[in-house]
N, C-alpha and C positions, 0 to 999 in steps of 0.2 A: 468701300473702296474709293480711293481718291480718283478724280477724273483724269483720264489719260490725256496728255498734251496732244493737240491737233497734229495729225500726221503719224501718230504712233499706231502700229499694227494692233488691232483690237479684236478681230474675229475672222473666222474662215468658214466657208460652207461650199457645198458642191451639189449640182443637180444631176440626178441619175434616173434614166428611164426605168431601171430595175433597182428601186430604192432598197428593197429587201436583200437583193444580192449584194449591194454595196455595204449594207450593215454587216452581213456575214463576212465579207472580205476584210473590212477594217476591224472587226472584232477579232479575227484570226491574226491579223498583222500587228495591230496596235493595242489590242486588248480593250477596245472600247465596248461599253454598254450603251443602250439607247433608251431614251424616255418615250413617253406616249407621243404619237403623231398629233400635231396641232391642226385639227381638221379645219378650223376657222382661218388658218394661215397656210392653206395649200398642202397640208400634211407635212409641214416643216417639222423635222425630228432632230432633237439635240443628241449629240454624242457625249458620253461622260467617261472620264478616267478617274478611278478612285472616288467616284461620286461627285466629281467636279466637271462643269461644262467645258469642253475643249473644241467643239466644232459642231456642224450640223449637216444633215443630208435632206434633200427634198426632191420629190418627183417633178417632172416638167409640168407647166401649166397646160390644161387641156385645150385642144383646139388648134394647136400648131400644125402646120403642114408637114414639117419634118422634125424629128427629135433633135434637140440641141446637142452639141458635142459636150460630153461631160468634162468638167474642168473645175479645179479648186479656185475659189475667188478669195482674195485677201481684202479685208475691209480695214480702212484707215480711220482713225478717230477724227470726228469733226464736232466742233462746238455748235455749228449751225449748218446743216446740210444744204440749205438753200443758198447761203452765202458762199460756201465752198464750191457748189456747182457753178456759180457765176465766175469764181476764180478759174475753174477748170475751162470754161468756155473762153475766157479772156486769154488764157495761156495756150489756146489752140487745141484743147481737148474736146471730146464729144460726150454728151450725156446720152447714155443708152437707155436708162430708166430714170425718169424724173424723180426728184425727191418725194418720198411718201412716208407717212406715219405707219408704224406697225403696232397698232394698239397702244398700250402704255409701255411696250418694250423699248421703243425708241423710234428713230427715223433713219431711212436708208436712201441710197442712190447708187446706181451703177454707172461707171464712166470708162472712157478709153482715152489713153494718152495719144499724142500725135504720131507715135510709131506703131500704134495698134495694141498696146498692152491694156488689158481689161482689169479693172479693180473696182472696189466698192468703197462707199463711205458709210460710217455708222455713227449716228448721234445717240449716245446712250440715254435710255430712260431707265426702267427697272432692270433691263438687261444691260449689264455693264461690260459685257465682252467676256474674254477668256477668264475662267476661274482658276485655271492651272496653266502655267507656262514653264518651259525649260526642263520639265521632268518627263520621264518615260511616258509615251503615249500622248504627248501634248505638243502644241506649237512651240518652236524654238527659234525660227529664223525664216526669212523670205528674201528672194532676190528677183529683181526685175531683169528678165532676159530679153534683150532687144538688139536688132540689127542696126538700129539708128540711135546709138547712145547719146549723141549730142542733143537730139530732140527730147529724149527722155530726161536727160539731166536738166535741161533748161525748164522743162515742164514741171517736174516734181519740186525743184528748188523754188520756182515761182509760186506754185500753188501752196506749198506747205512750209516754205521758209527754211528748208533744210540747208545745213552746211554739208560740204562734200569733202571726202578724203580719198586719194587714189592709192591703190596698192602698188608698191614699187618692187623692183627685182623679180617680177613674174612676167612670163610671156603671155600676158593677157591684158585686156582692158577691163579693169575691175575697180569700182568705187563703192564707198559706203555713204549713206545718208544719215545724218544725225541732227539733233536739235541742240547741240552744244555739250552733250554729255555722251552717254553710251550710244554705239551704233544702233540704228533702228531697222535699216533696210539696205540690202546690197543691190548693185546694178552690174550686170555682166553683159559684155558685148558678145552676141551670137556670131559665130563664124561659119562660113559655108562648109568648112571641113568637118565641123562637129554637128551641125544642124541642117538636115535636108530642108529644101524650100517649103515643103508642105507643113513643117512645124511652125506654127504662128509665134509671134512674140507673145510672151506670157509672164506671169509671176509664178515662180517655183516656191511652193511651201515646203519647209523642212519640219518634220516631226521627230522629236527625240525618241530614241530607243535605247534599251540596255545593251543590245548586241546587234550591230549592223548586219553582220553575216546571217544571223538567225532570222532577222526580220526579212531579209531578201529571200531566204529559203522559204519562209512562211508565205511571202507574197507570191512566189512562183508556184508553190503548192496549191494556193487558192485561186490560181488562174491569172495572176499578174505576170508582167514581163519586165526583166531588168533592162534598163537603158544603158547604164554604165555603173562601174564600181562592183563591189565595195573598194574604196580607195582611202588611203591614209592622208591626213593633212594636219597642220597645226591647230585646226579648228575642231577636229574630230574625224572619226572614220565614217564615211558616208557613201550612199549610193542613190541613184535616181531610178524610179520605178514607174511603170505604167500599170494602172489597175485594169481589171477585165473589161471595164467600160470606156477605157481610153483616157482617164484622168491621170495626169502626171503629177508626181510628188516625190519628195526625197526623204530618206531616213538617215539619221545621224546619231552616232554615239559620241557625245561631246566630251566624255570622260577619257576616251582613248585617242590621244593626240600624238602626232609625230612631227618633229621638226620645230624650228623657231618661227614665231609669229612674224610675218613679213611687215616691214615698216610701212606706215600709212602717212602720206604727206598731203 
């Protein structure tokens, strides 16, 4: 696999107090199967769709005073996590987990942008990231949800060299980041009317599904909660869901589209 350009979404994982419960939930909703837990790496367990790696789940590190809030983390490709970490600091971001090697799999870092959005870096070794994208049960898109879009825009463009395009003709503040070709990442301004103050700024991961409505029904049956949707859009029929342990994500059927694509400038 060719190396992904720096700033390209490359992987996602989430920490769950009940890792076995998370496996059951995502198996029901997204059709995932799971490999063996890597005991030498904190029981990190990869998820697969059709035999290809799509994500991972991991229990929290022992010794913490309070269990962390479960949340999906998006990792962006980095050619050198140490160098990218310095760019993050220079752009006003915060390093939450210093760069570290993960065996021969690669190297990682966890960071936070100036508006509070948490994300990761991944410098690929033998683990090159997603083995399947854009197909049912796999990663297809992600959006930075922030109440301070100017801070996030300046930060991500400075660190990763993104170009930006703004969606026109819509009653929202929405941009996409790219590296001169296809869009890589969205950015949505969170409004008080749509997001209560207790919801932090975050990255929303979208997983592709064959049928959005059936996926939402499966999530609710397995103990999840629908946040909004399903709703139609030019990009696909999608819905946002909260899993039983509080991790938010979205499901989207990209084949079922309604309306014209809005212009981007």
